[in-house]
N, C-alpha and C positions, 0 to 999 in steps of 0.2 A: 504494500500500500504506500502511495506517495505521501511523504510528510508535508504538512502544511508549510507554506512558504514563510509564514511568520515564525514558526518554530525553528526554522533553519538558522535563525539569528542567534540561537542560544547553544552554548556548549552543553555537554551531558556528563554526568558522573559515570563511574564504572557500572553502577546499577541501572543506568539509563534515565535517571532523574535530570530534569533541566536545571541549569545553573543561572540564577540571576546574580550577576557579578557587579559589585560596586567597589571601585578603587578610590580610596581617599587618603589624605596625608595624616589624618588624625580622627579618632573617634568623635572628637568635639565637632567636626565638620558635619556629622550626621544629625546633630541636635540643633534645635532652635537657639540662636545666640542670646535670646532674652532669658533662657532657662539655665544658664551655665552654673548657677549656684544651687540649684535644686538637686536632690538626690537623683540618681539615674532613672529609677522607675517612675519618678514623677515628671520627668522632663518631656517636653513636646519634641517630636522629631521634626527635622527640617522639612518644610512643605515639598520642596523639589524631590527629596529622597522618598517621601511617602507617595507622591504622585508617580514616581518612577516604579516603585514596588507594585503599586496598584495596577499600573498600565502593563507591566510585565506579567503579573499574575493573571490578568485578564486575557492577555495574548496567549499565554500557555494553556489556559482553560482549566476547568474544574476537574477534568478527567485525567490530566497529566500531573505527575508529581514534580516538585521542584525544590531546590535548596537555595538559600540566600548566602552568597559568598562575599565576605567583606575582605578586601585586600588592603593591607596596611603596611607601613614601614615597620621593621623589626623593633625600632626604638619605642614604638607605641606599646608593645607588649611589656617592655621593661618598666614603663612609667607607673603602671597601676597594677595592684593585685586583683585577680579575679575579674578583670575588665571584660573578658569574653562572656562570662556568665551574666554579668551585670548588663551588658549591652543586649544580650538575648532576652533577658527579662524585661528590659525597658522597651524593646521592640514589641514583645507580646502584650505588655501592659498598655502601650499606646494604641495598638489595634483593638484591644478589648474596649478601650475608651471610645474608639470610633464606632464599634458595634453598639455601644450604649447610646451614643449620639444618634445613630441611625434608627434605633428602636424608639427613641424619644421623638424623632421626626415622623416615624410611622404613626405614632399615637396622635400627633398633631394633625397629620393628613386625614386620619380616620375620623377625628373629631370634626374637622372641616367638612368631610363628606357627609357625615350624619347630620350636622347642622343644616347644610344646604338642602339635603334630601327632605328633612322634615319641614323646613320653611316652604319648599316647593309643594309638598303635599298639602300644607295649610293653605297656600294660595290657590291650589287646584280645587280644594274644598270650597273656597270663597267663590271661585268661578262657577262651580257646580251649583251651589246654593243660590247665587244671584241669577243663574239661568232658569231656575225653578220658581223664582219669585214672580209675583204678579206685577205688572207695570209696563211702562213704555220701553220696549226693547229696541225700538227703532231710533231712539233719541241719540244724538251725537255724543252726549256725555256718557251714556251707558256703553256705547260701542268703543269709545276711547278708553274707558275704565277696563272693559273686558279685554281689549287688545293689549293694554298695558300690563294686565295680570299675566297674559300668555307670554309676553316678552320677558317679564320678570321670572316666570317659571323656567323658561328656556335659559336665561342667563344664569340662574341658580343651578340648574341641572347640568349644564355643560361642564363645570369644574368637577362635578361628581364623577362623570364618566372619564374625563381626562386624568384626574387624580387617581382614580381607581385603576385605570388601564396603564398609565405611564409612570406616575410618580411612585406609587407603591412598588411596582415591579423594579424600578431603579433602586429603591432602598433595599429591597430584598436581595437583589444582585450584589449590591455593595456589601451587605452583611455576609454573604457567602464568600466574597473575596477576602474580606477582613478576617473572617474565621479561618480561612485557608492559610493566610499569612501567619496567624498566631500558632498554627500547628506545624509550621515549616521549620525545618532544622536550619540553624545559622552556623556557617562554617567560616572560620577565620584563617586567612592565609597571609603570611608575612614575607616581605621581600627585602 
């Protein structure tokens, strides 16, 4: 079977796992510069590094295994004790944090969907009951009111469908990638 052209960009381990390789001069380069004084597992990772990992994990796909390889100068290993383990824990912790943020965003989207749906149902009920009422249904005021309600219902229902079909899927896809990265082995190579 022919390998996906995107996957040809990545080297493989002896086991056949894809390698996401990152070469930096220092571990500090991988962290946000505003967080240098926090402990490792509380630090935010640099946005470019996070975006790179997410993009690579997405390209590799959920069915293929991968490892994250951090290539550093040998002096980096001598600077700190247990730096490899601390970095691996910081990476996992940060992506668990991103999972938490995505779950929070899902709740926000679901609340918005429910709110819009029930307001739309309420307006539809108003349309239904006003159509059953006695009175002049040919008046301009009644027709404008009725059309306005239909437009309001449409405007409220459109985000229900778009949020449900697109935004929720995107958040669930993000969570799958984040969890995938938290379970990935981090390998350190020194030059």
